[in-house]
Structures are given as C-alpha cells and as structure tokens.
mmCIF entry with sequence, helices, sheets and N, C-alpha, C, O atoms, coordinates in Angstrom:
data_MODEL
# 
_entry.id   MODEL 
# 
_entity.id                         1 
_entity.type                       polymer 
_entity.pdbx_number_of_molecules   1 
# 
_entity_poly.entity_id                      1 
_entity_poly.type                           'polypeptide(L)' 
_entity_poly.nstd_linkage                   no 
_entity_poly.nstd_monomer                   no 
_entity_poly.pdbx_seq_one_letter_code       MNDLTQASAPQADIDRLDREIDALVYELYGLTEEEIRIVEGGEG 
_entity_poly.pdbx_seq_one_letter_code_can   MNDLTQASAPQADIDRLDREIDALVYELYGLTEEEIRIVEGGEG 
_entity_poly.pdbx_strand_id                 A 
# 
loop_
_entity_poly_seq.entity_id 
_entity_poly_seq.num 
_entity_poly_seq.mon_id 
_entity_poly_seq.hetero 
1 1  MET n 
1 2  ASN n 
1 3  ASP n 
1 4  LEU n 
1 5  THR n 
1 6  GLN n 
1 7  ALA n 
1 8  SER n 
1 9  ALA n 
1 10 PRO n 
1 11 GLN n 
1 12 ALA n 
1 13 ASP n 
1 14 ILE n 
1 15 ASP n 
1 16 ARG n 
1 17 LEU n 
1 18 ASP n 
1 19 ARG n 
1 20 GLU n 
1 21 ILE n 
1 22 ASP n 
1 23 ALA n 
1 24 LEU n 
1 25 VAL n 
1 26 TYR n 
1 27 GLU n 
1 28 LEU n 
1 29 TYR n 
1 30 GLY n 
1 31 LEU n 
1 32 THR n 
1 33 GLU n 
1 34 GLU n 
1 35 GLU n 
1 36 ILE n 
1 37 ARG n 
1 38 ILE n 
1 39 VAL n 
1 40 GLU n 
1 41 GLY n 
1 42 GLY n 
1 43 GLU n 
1 44 GLY n 
# 
_struct_asym.id          A 
_struct_asym.entity_id   1 
# 
loop_
_struct_conf.conf_type_id 
_struct_conf.id 
_struct_conf.pdbx_PDB_helix_id 
_struct_conf.beg_label_comp_id 
_struct_conf.beg_label_asym_id 
_struct_conf.beg_label_seq_id 
_struct_conf.pdbx_beg_PDB_ins_code 
_struct_conf.end_label_comp_id 
_struct_conf.end_label_asym_id 
_struct_conf.end_label_seq_id 
_struct_conf.pdbx_end_PDB_ins_code 
_struct_conf.beg_auth_comp_id 
_struct_conf.beg_auth_asym_id 
_struct_conf.beg_auth_seq_id 
_struct_conf.end_auth_comp_id 
_struct_conf.end_auth_asym_id 
_struct_conf.end_auth_seq_id 
_struct_conf.pdbx_PDB_helix_class 
_struct_conf.details 
_struct_conf.pdbx_PDB_helix_length 
HELX_P HELX_P1 AA1 ASP A 3  ? LEU A 28 ? ASP A 3  LEU A 28 1 ? 26 
HELX_P HELX_P2 AA2 GLU A 33 ? VAL A 39 ? GLU A 33 VAL A 39 1 ? 7  
# 
_struct_conf_type.id          HELX_P 
_struct_conf_type.criteria    ? 
_struct_conf_type.reference   ? 
# 
loop_
_atom_site.group_PDB 
_atom_site.id 
_atom_site.type_symbol 
_atom_site.label_atom_id 
_atom_site.label_alt_id 
_atom_site.label_comp_id 
_atom_site.label_asym_id 
_atom_site.label_entity_id 
_atom_site.label_seq_id 
_atom_site.pdbx_PDB_ins_code 
_atom_site.Cartn_x 
_atom_site.Cartn_y 
_atom_site.Cartn_z 
_atom_site.occupancy 
_atom_site.B_iso_or_equiv 
_atom_site.pdbx_formal_charge 
_atom_site.auth_seq_id 
_atom_site.auth_comp_id 
_atom_site.auth_asym_id 
_atom_site.auth_atom_id 
_atom_site.pdbx_PDB_model_num 
ATOM 1   N N  . MET A 1 1  ? 20.094  6.090  16.564  1.00 0.00 ? 1  MET A N  1 
ATOM 2   C CA . MET A 1 1  ? 18.723  5.687  16.477  1.00 0.00 ? 1  MET A CA 1 
ATOM 3   C C  . MET A 1 1  ? 18.273  5.062  17.828  1.00 0.00 ? 1  MET A C  1 
ATOM 4   O O  . MET A 1 1  ? 18.966  4.198  18.366  1.00 0.00 ? 1  MET A O  1 
ATOM 5   N N  . ASN A 1 2  ? 17.141  5.490  18.358  1.00 0.00 ? 2  ASN A N  1 
ATOM 6   C CA . ASN A 1 2  ? 16.692  4.889  19.596  1.00 0.00 ? 2  ASN A CA 1 
ATOM 7   C C  . ASN A 1 2  ? 15.853  3.622  19.288  1.00 0.00 ? 2  ASN A C  1 
ATOM 8   O O  . ASN A 1 2  ? 15.552  3.328  18.131  1.00 0.00 ? 2  ASN A O  1 
ATOM 9   N N  . ASP A 1 3  ? 15.493  2.897  20.339  1.00 0.00 ? 3  ASP A N  1 
ATOM 10  C CA . ASP A 1 3  ? 14.780  1.623  20.173  1.00 0.00 ? 3  ASP A CA 1 
ATOM 11  C C  . ASP A 1 3  ? 13.436  1.802  19.477  1.00 0.00 ? 3  ASP A C  1 
ATOM 12  O O  . ASP A 1 3  ? 13.056  0.974  18.649  1.00 0.00 ? 3  ASP A O  1 
ATOM 13  N N  . LEU A 1 4  ? 12.706  2.879  19.802  1.00 0.00 ? 4  LEU A N  1 
ATOM 14  C CA . LEU A 1 4  ? 11.405  3.123  19.212  1.00 0.00 ? 4  LEU A CA 1 
ATOM 15  C C  . LEU A 1 4  ? 11.497  3.373  17.712  1.00 0.00 ? 4  LEU A C  1 
ATOM 16  O O  . LEU A 1 4  ? 10.688  2.865  16.935  1.00 0.00 ? 4  LEU A O  1 
ATOM 17  N N  . THR A 1 5  ? 12.493  4.161  17.315  1.00 0.00 ? 5  THR A N  1 
ATOM 18  C CA . THR A 1 5  ? 12.704  4.427  15.880  1.00 0.00 ? 5  THR A CA 1 
ATOM 19  C C  . THR A 1 5  ? 13.051  3.133  15.160  1.00 0.00 ? 5  THR A C  1 
ATOM 20  O O  . THR A 1 5  ? 12.526  2.876  14.076  1.00 0.00 ? 5  THR A O  1 
ATOM 21  N N  . GLN A 1 6  ? 13.906  2.330  15.726  1.00 0.00 ? 6  GLN A N  1 
ATOM 22  C CA . GLN A 1 6  ? 14.295  1.066  15.117  1.00 0.00 ? 6  GLN A CA 1 
ATOM 23  C C  . GLN A 1 6  ? 13.137  0.119  15.012  1.00 0.00 ? 6  GLN A C  1 
ATOM 24  O O  . GLN A 1 6  ? 13.051  -0.628 14.038  1.00 0.00 ? 6  GLN A O  1 
ATOM 25  N N  . ALA A 1 7  ? 12.235  0.116  15.976  1.00 0.00 ? 7  ALA A N  1 
ATOM 26  C CA . ALA A 1 7  ? 11.112  -0.799 15.969  1.00 0.00 ? 7  ALA A CA 1 
ATOM 27  C C  . ALA A 1 7  ? 10.074  -0.390 14.972  1.00 0.00 ? 7  ALA A C  1 
ATOM 28  O O  . ALA A 1 7  ? 9.416   -1.256 14.394  1.00 0.00 ? 7  ALA A O  1 
ATOM 29  N N  . SER A 1 8  ? 9.891   0.895  14.737  1.00 0.00 ? 8  SER A N  1 
ATOM 30  C CA . SER A 1 8  ? 8.854   1.353  13.812  1.00 0.00 ? 8  SER A CA 1 
ATOM 31  C C  . SER A 1 8  ? 9.347   1.389  12.366  1.00 0.00 ? 8  SER A C  1 
ATOM 32  O O  . SER A 1 8  ? 8.532   1.372  11.443  1.00 0.00 ? 8  SER A O  1 
ATOM 33  N N  . ALA A 1 9  ? 10.646  1.438  12.153  1.00 0.00 ? 9  ALA A N  1 
ATOM 34  C CA . ALA A 1 9  ? 11.184  1.547  10.811  1.00 0.00 ? 9  ALA A CA 1 
ATOM 35  C C  . ALA A 1 9  ? 10.818  0.321  9.934   1.00 0.00 ? 9  ALA A C  1 
ATOM 36  O O  . ALA A 1 9  ? 10.424  0.509  8.783   1.00 0.00 ? 9  ALA A O  1 
ATOM 37  N N  . PRO A 1 10 ? 10.934  -0.914 10.439  1.00 0.00 ? 10 PRO A N  1 
ATOM 38  C CA . PRO A 1 10 ? 10.557  -2.044 9.620   1.00 0.00 ? 10 PRO A CA 1 
ATOM 39  C C  . PRO A 1 10 ? 9.075   -2.004 9.199   1.00 0.00 ? 10 PRO A C  1 
ATOM 40  O O  . PRO A 1 10 ? 8.739   -2.363 8.071   1.00 0.00 ? 10 PRO A O  1 
ATOM 41  N N  . GLN A 1 11 ? 8.204   -1.571 10.102  1.00 0.00 ? 11 GLN A N  1 
ATOM 42  C CA . GLN A 1 11 ? 6.771   -1.483 9.764   1.00 0.00 ? 11 GLN A CA 1 
ATOM 43  C C  . GLN A 1 11 ? 6.555   -0.440 8.697   1.00 0.00 ? 11 GLN A C  1 
ATOM 44  O O  . GLN A 1 11 ? 5.730   -0.632 7.803   1.00 0.00 ? 11 GLN A O  1 
ATOM 45  N N  . ALA A 1 12 ? 7.287   0.673  8.771   1.00 0.00 ? 12 ALA A N  1 
ATOM 46  C CA . ALA A 1 12 ? 7.157   1.715  7.749   1.00 0.00 ? 12 ALA A CA 1 
ATOM 47  C C  . ALA A 1 12 ? 7.611   1.172  6.405   1.00 0.00 ? 12 ALA A C  1 
ATOM 48  O O  . ALA A 1 12 ? 6.994   1.477  5.385   1.00 0.00 ? 12 ALA A O  1 
ATOM 49  N N  . ASP A 1 13 ? 8.666   0.380  6.377   1.00 0.00 ? 13 ASP A N  1 
ATOM 50  C CA . ASP A 1 13 ? 9.120   -0.244 5.131   1.00 0.00 ? 13 ASP A CA 1 
ATOM 51  C C  . ASP A 1 13 ? 8.059   -1.194 4.601   1.00 0.00 ? 13 ASP A C  1 
ATOM 52  O O  . ASP A 1 13 ? 7.771   -1.186 3.404   1.00 0.00 ? 13 ASP A O  1 
ATOM 53  N N  . ILE A 1 14 ? 7.483   -1.996 5.451   1.00 0.00 ? 14 ILE A N  1 
ATOM 54  C CA . ILE A 1 14 ? 6.454   -2.951 5.041   1.00 0.00 ? 14 ILE A CA 1 
ATOM 55  C C  . ILE A 1 14 ? 5.254   -2.195 4.451   1.00 0.00 ? 14 ILE A C  1 
ATOM 56  O O  . ILE A 1 14 ? 4.740   -2.571 3.397   1.00 0.00 ? 14 ILE A O  1 
ATOM 57  N N  . ASP A 1 15 ? 4.808   -1.128 5.133   1.00 0.00 ? 15 ASP A N  1 
ATOM 58  C CA . ASP A 1 15 ? 3.681   -0.371 4.614   1.00 0.00 ? 15 ASP A CA 1 
ATOM 59  C C  . ASP A 1 15 ? 3.961   0.258  3.251   1.00 0.00 ? 15 ASP A C  1 
ATOM 60  O O  . ASP A 1 15 ? 3.108   0.258  2.363   1.00 0.00 ? 15 ASP A O  1 
ATOM 61  N N  . ARG A 1 16 ? 5.151   0.782  3.109   1.00 0.00 ? 16 ARG A N  1 
ATOM 62  C CA . ARG A 1 16 ? 5.536   1.401  1.831   1.00 0.00 ? 16 ARG A CA 1 
ATOM 63  C C  . ARG A 1 16 ? 5.595   0.330  0.718   1.00 0.00 ? 16 ARG A C  1 
ATOM 64  O O  . ARG A 1 16 ? 5.075   0.548  -0.377  1.00 0.00 ? 16 ARG A O  1 
ATOM 65  N N  . LEU A 1 17 ? 6.212   -0.795 0.994   1.00 0.00 ? 17 LEU A N  1 
ATOM 66  C CA . LEU A 1 17 ? 6.285   -1.859 -0.002  1.00 0.00 ? 17 LEU A CA 1 
ATOM 67  C C  . LEU A 1 17 ? 4.895   -2.392 -0.334  1.00 0.00 ? 17 LEU A C  1 
ATOM 68  O O  . LEU A 1 17 ? 4.624   -2.710 -1.492  1.00 0.00 ? 17 LEU A O  1 
ATOM 69  N N  . ASP A 1 18 ? 4.028   -2.494 0.635   1.00 0.00 ? 18 ASP A N  1 
ATOM 70  C CA . ASP A 1 18 ? 2.660   -2.986 0.423   1.00 0.00 ? 18 ASP A CA 1 
ATOM 71  C C  . ASP A 1 18 ? 1.928   -2.057 -0.527  1.00 0.00 ? 18 ASP A C  1 
ATOM 72  O O  . ASP A 1 18 ? 1.237   -2.526 -1.432  1.00 0.00 ? 18 ASP A O  1 
ATOM 73  N N  . ARG A 1 19 ? 2.066   -0.731 -0.341  1.00 0.00 ? 19 ARG A N  1 
ATOM 74  C CA . ARG A 1 19 ? 1.446   0.249  -1.237  1.00 0.00 ? 19 ARG A CA 1 
ATOM 75  C C  . ARG A 1 19 ? 2.018   0.148  -2.658  1.00 0.00 ? 19 ARG A C  1 
ATOM 76  O O  . ARG A 1 19 ? 1.280   0.252  -3.638  1.00 0.00 ? 19 ARG A O  1 
ATOM 77  N N  . GLU A 1 20 ? 3.342   -0.058 -2.761  1.00 0.00 ? 20 GLU A N  1 
ATOM 78  C CA . GLU A 1 20 ? 3.968   -0.182 -4.090  1.00 0.00 ? 20 GLU A CA 1 
ATOM 79  C C  . GLU A 1 20 ? 3.476   -1.447 -4.820  1.00 0.00 ? 20 GLU A C  1 
ATOM 80  O O  . GLU A 1 20 ? 3.204   -1.417 -6.021  1.00 0.00 ? 20 GLU A O  1 
ATOM 81  N N  . ILE A 1 21 ? 3.369   -2.533 -4.088  1.00 0.00 ? 21 ILE A N  1 
ATOM 82  C CA . ILE A 1 21 ? 2.860   -3.771 -4.703  1.00 0.00 ? 21 ILE A CA 1 
ATOM 83  C C  . ILE A 1 21 ? 1.425   -3.596 -5.157  1.00 0.00 ? 21 ILE A C  1 
ATOM 84  O O  . ILE A 1 21 ? 1.056   -4.006 -6.258  1.00 0.00 ? 21 ILE A O  1 
ATOM 85  N N  . ASP A 1 22 ? 0.619   -2.987 -4.305  1.00 0.00 ? 22 ASP A N  1 
ATOM 86  C CA . ASP A 1 22 ? -0.786  -2.762 -4.684  1.00 0.00 ? 22 ASP A CA 1 
ATOM 87  C C  . ASP A 1 22 ? -0.837  -1.929 -5.982  1.00 0.00 ? 22 ASP A C  1 
ATOM 88  O O  . ASP A 1 22 ? -1.590  -2.279 -6.891  1.00 0.00 ? 22 ASP A O  1 
ATOM 89  N N  . ALA A 1 23 ? -0.089  -0.884 -6.089  1.00 0.00 ? 23 ALA A N  1 
ATOM 90  C CA . ALA A 1 23 ? -0.085  -0.057 -7.278  1.00 0.00 ? 23 ALA A CA 1 
ATOM 91  C C  . ALA A 1 23 ? 0.337   -0.819 -8.523  1.00 0.00 ? 23 ALA A C  1 
ATOM 92  O O  . ALA A 1 23 ? -0.212  -0.609 -9.604  1.00 0.00 ? 23 ALA A O  1 
ATOM 93  N N  . LEU A 1 24 ? 1.304   -1.698 -8.369  1.00 0.00 ? 24 LEU A N  1 
ATOM 94  C CA . LEU A 1 24 ? 1.779   -2.485 -9.518  1.00 0.00 ? 24 LEU A CA 1 
ATOM 95  C C  . LEU A 1 24 ? 0.725   -3.494 -9.933  1.00 0.00 ? 24 LEU A C  1 
ATOM 96  O O  . LEU A 1 24 ? 0.531   -3.726 -11.126 1.00 0.00 ? 24 LEU A O  1 
ATOM 97  N N  . VAL A 1 25 ? 0.049   -4.091 -8.982  1.00 0.00 ? 25 VAL A N  1 
ATOM 98  C CA . VAL A 1 25 ? -1.028  -5.040 -9.313  1.00 0.00 ? 25 VAL A CA 1 
ATOM 99  C C  . VAL A 1 25 ? -2.197  -4.341 -9.980  1.00 0.00 ? 25 VAL A C  1 
ATOM 100 O O  . VAL A 1 25 ? -2.761  -4.858 -10.944 1.00 0.00 ? 25 VAL A O  1 
ATOM 101 N N  . TYR A 1 26 ? -2.566  -3.176 -9.482  1.00 0.00 ? 26 TYR A N  1 
ATOM 102 C CA . TYR A 1 26 ? -3.636  -2.406 -10.090 1.00 0.00 ? 26 TYR A CA 1 
ATOM 103 C C  . TYR A 1 26 ? -3.287  -2.046 -11.535 1.00 0.00 ? 26 TYR A C  1 
ATOM 104 O O  . TYR A 1 26 ? -4.141  -2.098 -12.420 1.00 0.00 ? 26 TYR A O  1 
ATOM 105 N N  . GLU A 1 27 ? -2.050  -1.690 -11.758 1.00 0.00 ? 27 GLU A N  1 
ATOM 106 C CA . GLU A 1 27 ? -1.614  -1.327 -13.101 1.00 0.00 ? 27 GLU A CA 1 
ATOM 107 C C  . GLU A 1 27 ? -1.596  -2.590 -13.996 1.00 0.00 ? 27 GLU A C  1 
ATOM 108 O O  . GLU A 1 27 ? -2.003  -2.530 -15.156 1.00 0.00 ? 27 GLU A O  1 
ATOM 109 N N  . LEU A 1 28 ? -1.140  -3.689 -13.473 1.00 0.00 ? 28 LEU A N  1 
ATOM 110 C CA . LEU A 1 28 ? -1.077  -4.923 -14.230 1.00 0.00 ? 28 LEU A CA 1 
ATOM 111 C C  . LEU A 1 28 ? -2.438  -5.344 -14.715 1.00 0.00 ? 28 LEU A C  1 
ATOM 112 O O  . LEU A 1 28 ? -2.585  -5.812 -15.844 1.00 0.00 ? 28 LEU A O  1 
ATOM 113 N N  . TYR A 1 29 ? -3.451  -5.179 -13.857 1.00 0.00 ? 29 TYR A N  1 
ATOM 114 C CA . TYR A 1 29 ? -4.800  -5.596 -14.231 1.00 0.00 ? 29 TYR A CA 1 
ATOM 115 C C  . TYR A 1 29 ? -5.607  -4.470 -14.862 1.00 0.00 ? 29 TYR A C  1 
ATOM 116 O O  . TYR A 1 29 ? -6.771  -4.653 -15.217 1.00 0.00 ? 29 TYR A O  1 
ATOM 117 N N  . GLY A 1 30 ? -4.985  -3.308 -15.001 1.00 0.00 ? 30 GLY A N  1 
ATOM 118 C CA . GLY A 1 30 ? -5.652  -2.192 -15.676 1.00 0.00 ? 30 GLY A CA 1 
ATOM 119 C C  . GLY A 1 30 ? -6.865  -1.633 -14.928 1.00 0.00 ? 30 GLY A C  1 
ATOM 120 O O  . GLY A 1 30 ? -7.837  -1.203 -15.550 1.00 0.00 ? 30 GLY A O  1 
ATOM 121 N N  . LEU A 1 31 ? -6.804  -1.640 -13.583 1.00 0.00 ? 31 LEU A N  1 
ATOM 122 C CA . LEU A 1 31 ? -7.947  -1.159 -12.807 1.00 0.00 ? 31 LEU A CA 1 
ATOM 123 C C  . LEU A 1 31 ? -8.098  0.354  -12.938 1.00 0.00 ? 31 LEU A C  1 
ATOM 124 O O  . LEU A 1 31 ? -7.117  1.095  -13.000 1.00 0.00 ? 31 LEU A O  1 
ATOM 125 N N  . THR A 1 32 ? -9.364  0.788  -12.977 1.00 0.00 ? 32 THR A N  1 
ATOM 126 C CA . THR A 1 32 ? -9.661  2.212  -12.973 1.00 0.00 ? 32 THR A CA 1 
ATOM 127 C C  . THR A 1 32 ? -9.596  2.748  -11.572 1.00 0.00 ? 32 THR A C  1 
ATOM 128 O O  . THR A 1 32 ? -9.525  1.965  -10.625 1.00 0.00 ? 32 THR A O  1 
ATOM 129 N N  . GLU A 1 33 ? -9.617  4.055  -11.400 1.00 0.00 ? 33 GLU A N  1 
ATOM 130 C CA . GLU A 1 33 ? -9.624  4.666  -10.078 1.00 0.00 ? 33 GLU A CA 1 
ATOM 131 C C  . GLU A 1 33 ? -10.828 4.164  -9.274  1.00 0.00 ? 33 GLU A C  1 
ATOM 132 O O  . GLU A 1 33 ? -10.719 3.888  -8.079  1.00 0.00 ? 33 GLU A O  1 
ATOM 133 N N  . GLU A 1 34 ? -11.995 4.050  -9.961  1.00 0.00 ? 34 GLU A N  1 
ATOM 134 C CA . GLU A 1 34 ? -13.205 3.584  -9.266  1.00 0.00 ? 34 GLU A CA 1 
ATOM 135 C C  . GLU A 1 34 ? -13.023 2.147  -8.776  1.00 0.00 ? 34 GLU A C  1 
ATOM 136 O O  . GLU A 1 34 ? -13.388 1.812  -7.649  1.00 0.00 ? 34 GLU A O  1 
ATOM 137 N N  . GLU A 1 35 ? -12.461 1.316  -9.628  1.00 0.00 ? 35 GLU A N  1 
ATOM 138 C CA . GLU A 1 35 ? -12.228 -0.096 -9.241  1.00 0.00 ? 35 GLU A CA 1 
ATOM 139 C C  . GLU A 1 35 ? -11.238 -0.217 -8.074  1.00 0.00 ? 35 GLU A C  1 
ATOM 140 O O  . GLU A 1 35 ? -11.395 -1.059 -7.190  1.00 0.00 ? 35 GLU A O  1 
ATOM 141 N N  . ILE A 1 36 ? -10.237 0.633  -8.096  1.00 0.00 ? 36 ILE A N  1 
ATOM 142 C CA . ILE A 1 36 ? -9.256  0.644  -7.012  1.00 0.00 ? 36 ILE A CA 1 
ATOM 143 C C  . ILE A 1 36 ? -9.907  1.020  -5.685  1.00 0.00 ? 36 ILE A C  1 
ATOM 144 O O  . ILE A 1 36 ? -9.625  0.416  -4.650  1.00 0.00 ? 36 ILE A O  1 
ATOM 145 N N  . ARG A 1 37 ? -10.793 2.037  -5.727  1.00 0.00 ? 37 ARG A N  1 
ATOM 146 C CA . ARG A 1 37 ? -11.513 2.415  -4.513  1.00 0.00 ? 37 ARG A CA 1 
ATOM 147 C C  . ARG A 1 37 ? -12.340 1.263  -3.983  1.00 0.00 ? 37 ARG A C  1 
ATOM 148 O O  . ARG A 1 37 ? -12.396 1.026  -2.777  1.00 0.00 ? 37 ARG A O  1 
ATOM 149 N N  . ILE A 1 38 ? -12.981 0.550  -4.891  1.00 0.00 ? 38 ILE A N  1 
ATOM 150 C CA . ILE A 1 38 ? -13.803 -0.622 -4.475  1.00 0.00 ? 38 ILE A CA 1 
ATOM 151 C C  . ILE A 1 38 ? -12.946 -1.665 -3.833  1.00 0.00 ? 38 ILE A C  1 
ATOM 152 O O  . ILE A 1 38 ? -13.285 -2.175 -2.765  1.00 0.00 ? 38 ILE A O  1 
ATOM 153 N N  . VAL A 1 39 ? -11.788 -2.012 -4.483  1.00 0.00 ? 39 VAL A N  1 
ATOM 154 C CA . VAL A 1 39 ? -10.872 -3.029 -3.953  1.00 0.00 ? 39 VAL A CA 1 
ATOM 155 C C  . VAL A 1 39 ? -10.359 -2.609 -2.558  1.00 0.00 ? 39 VAL A C  1 
ATOM 156 O O  . VAL A 1 39 ? -10.234 -3.437 -1.657  1.00 0.00 ? 39 VAL A O  1 
ATOM 157 N N  . GLU A 1 40 ? -10.072 -1.330 -2.407  1.00 0.00 ? 40 GLU A N  1 
ATOM 158 C CA . GLU A 1 40 ? -9.514  -0.886 -1.125  1.00 0.00 ? 40 GLU A CA 1 
ATOM 159 C C  . GLU A 1 40 ? -10.587 -0.640 -0.070  1.00 0.00 ? 40 GLU A C  1 
ATOM 160 O O  . GLU A 1 40 ? -10.278 -0.195 1.035   1.00 0.00 ? 40 GLU A O  1 
ATOM 161 N N  . GLY A 1 41 ? -11.833 -0.923 -0.401  1.00 0.00 ? 41 GLY A N  1 
ATOM 162 C CA . GLY A 1 41 ? -12.888 -0.818 0.577   1.00 0.00 ? 41 GLY A CA 1 
ATOM 163 C C  . GLY A 1 41 ? -13.618 0.502  0.606   1.00 0.00 ? 41 GLY A C  1 
ATOM 164 O O  . GLY A 1 41 ? -14.461 0.724  1.475   1.00 0.00 ? 41 GLY A O  1 
ATOM 165 N N  . GLY A 1 42 ? -13.312 1.388  -0.333  1.00 0.00 ? 42 GLY A N  1 
ATOM 166 C CA . GLY A 1 42 ? -14.033 2.655  -0.392  1.00 0.00 ? 42 GLY A CA 1 
ATOM 167 C C  . GLY A 1 42 ? -15.315 2.499  -1.226  1.00 0.00 ? 42 GLY A C  1 
ATOM 168 O O  . GLY A 1 42 ? -15.565 1.450  -1.821  1.00 0.00 ? 42 GLY A O  1 
ATOM 169 N N  . GLU A 1 43 ? -16.094 3.542  -1.251  1.00 0.00 ? 43 GLU A N  1 
ATOM 170 C CA . GLU A 1 43 ? -17.311 3.546  -2.011  1.00 0.00 ? 43 GLU A CA 1 
ATOM 171 C C  . GLU A 1 43 ? -16.980 3.798  -3.480  1.00 0.00 ? 43 GLU A C  1 
ATOM 172 O O  . GLU A 1 43 ? -16.057 4.553  -3.785  1.00 0.00 ? 43 GLU A O  1 
ATOM 173 N N  . GLY A 1 44 ? -17.727 3.171  -4.393  1.00 0.00 ? 44 GLY A N  1 
ATOM 174 C CA . GLY A 1 44 ? -17.489 3.288  -5.797  1.00 0.00 ? 44 GLY A CA 1 
ATOM 175 C C  . GLY A 1 44 ? -18.077 4.459  -6.452  1.00 0.00 ? 44 GLY A C  1 
ATOM 176 O O  . GLY A 1 44 ? -17.920 4.635  -7.660  1.00 0.00 ? 44 GLY A O  1 
# 
C-alpha cells in the first residue's frame, strides 16, 4: 500500500460508517424517504 492509499483509507472508513449511522438513526425514528431528503439537505 502506498502513502496516498493509506491516507485515504481512514476517511473512506469514516464516510462509510457515517452513512451506516445515518441509516440506523433514520430507521430508529421511522423517517420516510421524503423526510430523509429534507434532513440531508435535499428538496422535499
């Protein structure tokens, strides 16, 4: 593994975990697809 690959791998893990956490929270609160778009900054 080169230095660039090693440096970007932790950020990729963080991004993936962030998306997983978001999905779990949305499920926990029972958000609809429209509500998720609003929370994520998209148009409803």
